[in-house]
C-alpha positions, -999 to 999 in steps of 0.1 A, spaced: 659 -814 -77 621 -816 -76 600 -784 -75 562 -784 -72 541 -754 -82 507 -758 -65 473 -745 -76 484 -722 -104 460 -708 -130 479 -720 -161 476 -698 -192 487 -719 -221 477 -727 -257 445 -706 -255 432 -721 -223 432 -710 -186 429 -738 -160 439 -746 -125 466 -772 -120 498 -782 -103 532 -784 -122 560 -808 -112 595 -799 -123 624 -823 -123 657 -804 -126 653 -784 -158 623 -800 -172 585 -800 -167 578 -836 -156 540 -835 -149 510 -812 -152 481 -825 -132 457 -818 -104 467 -826 -68 502 -838 -75 514 -854 -42 551 -864 -41 581 -857 -20 598 -826 -34 627 -803 -26 606 -771 -28 570 -760 -32 557 -728 -46 522 -719 -35 506 -704 -65 471 -700 -52 456 -669 -68 485 -665 -93 487 -671 -130 514 -693 -145 527 -683 -179 554 -697 -201 586 -676 -199 585 -648 -224 609 -651 -254 621 -617 -265 634 -620 -301 649 -585 -303 672 -569 -277 704 -548 -276 723 -556 -245 754 -536 -256 781 -560 -248 809 -560 -259 821 -525 -264 792 -503 -252 790 -515 -216 787 -480 -201 751 -483 -213 743 -519 -204 758 -554 -203 745 -590 -207 745 -595 -169 725 -564 -159 700 -566 -188 694 -603 -185 687 -597 -148 662 -570 -156 647 -593 -182 642 -621 -157 625 -597 -133 602 -588 -162 593 -624 -169 615 -628 -199 634 -661 -197 650 -661 -232 663 -633 -254 678 -629 -288 704 -602 -291 713 -580 -320 748 -578 -337 754 -540 -336 778 -541 -306 814 -530 -307 829 -549 -325 799 -558 -345 791 -595 -348 800 -597 -385 822 -629 -383 816 -663 -368 845 -657 -343 831 -624 -330 796 -640 -328 810 -668 -306 828 -643 -284 793 -630 -274 781 -665 -267 810 -670 -244 802 -639 -224 766 -649 -220 775 -684 -209 794 -669 -180 771 -640 -171 735 -643 -184 708 -651 -159 684 -658 -188 686 -681 -218 702 -665 -249 708 -664 -286 728 -639 -307 721 -629 -343 747 -629 -370 751 -595 -386 750 -588 -423 769 -560 -440 776 -551 -476 808 -572 -476 805 -602 -453 784 -626 -473 808 -654 -470 807 -652 -431 769 -649 -432 765 -681 -451 786 -700 -426 761 -694 -399 748 -725 -382 709 -725 -382 708 -750 -353 724 -727 -327 720 -692 -340 687 -674 -340 688 -656 -373 707 -634 -398 701 -597 -390 699 -571 -418 696 -534 -411 678 -521 -442 680 -486 -429 703 -464 -408 726 -482 -384 759 -478 -368 792 -483 -387 791 -508 -415 758 -525 -408 735 -506 -432 730 -531 -461 719 -509 -491 736 -528 -519 708 -544 -539 731 -571 -552 742 -581 -517 705 -582 -506 697 -605 -535 726 -628 -526 716 -630 -489 679 -636 -496 686 -661 -523 713 -681 -505 706 -679 -467 693 -713 -455 679 -697 -423 656 -670 -411 665 -634 -420 653 -607 -396 652 -571 -409 650 -536 -396 632 -517 -424 636 -479 -430 646 -464 -463 678 -444 -459 673 -422 -489 638 -411 -478 651 -404 -443 679 -382 -456 655 -362 -477 633 -357 -447 663 -346 -426 672 -320 -452 637 -307 -453 635 -305 -415 669 -286 -413 657 -262 -439 627 -254 -418 643 -255 -383 680 -253 -387 700 -276 -363 673 -271 -336 649 -297 -350 622 -305 -324 617 -342 -313 582 -339 -325 596 -341 -361 610 -376 -355 580 -394 -370 581 -371 -400 618 -377 -406 617 -414 -400 584 -414 -418 557 -440 -427 569 -437 -463 604 -446 -453 592 -477 -434 568 -489 -461 593 -485 -489 619 -506 -471 595 -532 -458 580 -536 -493 615 -544 -507 621 -570 -480 588 -587 -485 593 -586 -523 627 -602 -520 614 -629 -496 586 -638 -520 609 -639 -550 634 -663 -533 610 -681 -509 631 -668 -480 621 -672 -444 617 -635 -434 608 -619 -401 602 -581 -401 610 -564 -368 591 -536 -351 564 -525 -375 554 -489 -366 528 -479 -393 493 -488 -403 503 -489 -439 529 -517 -435 503 -540 -421 489 -546 -456 521 -564 -465 513 -593 -442 484 -617 -441 466 -640 -416 455 -666 -441 479 -693 -431 487 -709 -396 519 -694 -382 538 -726 -387 532 -724 -424 540 -687 -429 572 -678 -447 569 -641 -440 561 -629 -404 562 -596 -385 560 -581 -351 551 -550 -331 571 -537 -301 558 -525 -267 566 -489 -273 547 -487 -306 517 -503 -289 519 -480 -258 531 -445 -270 521 -422 -298 533 -388 -311 512 -370 -284 537 -381 -258 567 -364 -274 560 -332 -255 560 -350 -222 587 -376 -228 610 -359 -253 639 -379 -265 632 -407 -239 608 -420 -265 630 -415 -295 632 -449 -312 640 -461 -347 615 -467 -363 597 -437 -347 567 -437 -324 541 -424 -348 503 -415 -349 476 -428 -325 460 -442 -356 492 -463 -362 493 -475 -326 457 -486 -327 461 -504 -360 492 -523 -347 472 -536 -318 443 -546 -341 468 -564 -363 481 -583 -332 445 -593 -324 437 -605 -359 470 -623 -364 484 -602 -392 513 -595 -368 527 -625 -351 550 -615 -322 552 -588 -295 589 -579 -286 608 -551 -270 637 -538 -291 653 -531 -257 680 -506 -265 694 -487 -235 714 -455 -235 726 -434 -206 703 -406 -194 732 -382 -202 732 -395 -238 694 -392 -241 693 -357 -225 705 -341 -257 692 -322 -288 673 -341 -314 701 -350 -337 726 -358 -308 702 -380 -287 706 -416 -297 675 -437 -305 663 -465 -283 652 -472 -247 651 -499 -221 621 -521 -219 627 -557 -209 617 -553 -172 584 -536 -180 572 -552 -213 551 -580 -198 536 -557 -170 527 -532 -198 509 -559 -218 491 -571 -186 479 -536 -182 463 -539 -217 447 -571 -204 434 -553 -173 419 -526 -196 401 -551 -219 422 -544 -249 437 -579 -253 431 -613 -236 457 -629 -214 458 -659 -237 466 -637 -267 495 -620 -248 509 -655 -240 504 -665 -277 523 -634 -290 551 -632 -264 557 -669 -256 543 -694 -281 548 -674 -314 584 -665 -309 591 -702 -303 572 -711 -335 587 -683 -357 623 -691 -347 617 -728 -342 631 -727 -306 635 -762 -292 616 -771 -261 605 -736 -250 576 -712 -252 549 -735 -238 539 -752 -206 542 -788 -217 555 -820 -202 591 -826 -215 597 -789 -222 622 -767 -203 606 -752 -171 608 -716 -183 579 -702 -163 565 -670 -149 540 -665 -120 521 -632 -120 497 -616 -96 471 -597 -116 460 -576 -87 492 -562 -71 497 -526 -82 532 -510 -82 548 -479 -95 578 -478 -117 605 -456 -101 643 -451 -99 645 -474 -68 631 -505 -86 645 -500 -121 671 -527 -128 686 -515 -161 722 -504 -159 712 -471 -175 689 -464 -145 658 -450 -162 627 -461 -180 601 -445 -203 575 -460 -179 587 -440 -148 557 -429 -128 534 -455 -144 514 -476 -120 511 -512 -133 483 -534 -119 501 -567 -122 533 -578 -106 557 -607 -115 563 -628 -84 585 -656 -96 605 -664 -127 619 -699 -133 647 -703 -159 653 -740 -168 635 -750 -135 657 -728 -114 639 -701 -94 660 -672 -106 636 -645 -93 612 -645 -63 594 -615 -48 621 -591 -58 651 -612 -49 675 -631 -73 692 -664 -70 721 -661 -95 737 -695 -87 728 -708 -122 731 -691 -156 708 -695 -185 714 -718 -215 721 -712 -252 689 -716 -272 688 -744 -298 667 -743 -329 648 -771 -346 662 -765 -381 
């Protein structure tokens, strides 16, 4: 199968230039001007921008066990519509991915149902070190540690276990950092003031900057002590940024970190309007934190932009503060949201591609993806930067059926998404005849 993309504005490796792209089966065969060969299909990309497919290193697709909220098929479909061609999914499903066998069960489901490329993280607990150390660095994205509240047995708060994992793991460790003891003290203080009717506006005070910094500091300290490859998920505070530096090229960094879409877009002023729909862990905090995170993305102290896509049903979210779960759906709208920042002059298009496409590939050492290069997999996204549309119930693809962006008008629209050279999404329609592939890592 030969596919030719004609006259696209390619955004890749810090440059924007007009070119054609020839795809043979799954692979980019040639990037050049005026390619003229007999092909099976042509995409006229005049006036459109061609980006590498987004690699989202942090999603919760809820399968197995929580499929009333979402599943790998529905959420991978929403991801592809949002220009995300590869995802890495977290282990806190039901059952939790705490053994090699349970981890492989998830890979089997994805091989049969995922529209996008996929990887699944091995979960760590206080008592599964032996299983964690069996993890194959070549075909599993990372070890995931919840150093803060989580479901079931996935809070790792045993210092000896943390020392063991950080000292012995041969692969990247990804962490969620919030200090449980600090959070519990803040909950007690909030209950003393408000009783059980704690308002949602208290969320950033309960899951405070102090709780985040204390936990992140421990993770960074352990990584430095053992020279561990560490990636810190979803920073939410200005204070945490000081733990990271921009002195080394990304390929040489042993400790990396990221910001998520919701922490770049929302701040505490939105709790009154959005309520529990923007209840996340870590919490959306001050405008000052939001602005500092974006600045840290721009100056390369933070390396990746991800989603932490974590859907719940509207019924579950429409609850009192303590009873509403944390998390929300984001994969369909993450790239459009960042393109809105581009439109408003807050970030360049090249920097968005760097943080959402190139850098996840570098951080996790993903083989053959994240760039528009000859010989790489043809994971590609075409976007129209001048095609406004409104997020509403009719065009939301998440199984949960809602979005924190409802009512938002985005200026840019994704027109095509190619996964391994296959046009999986085109002008609102899907071709589900081919599934995504398991990600492989150069380790």
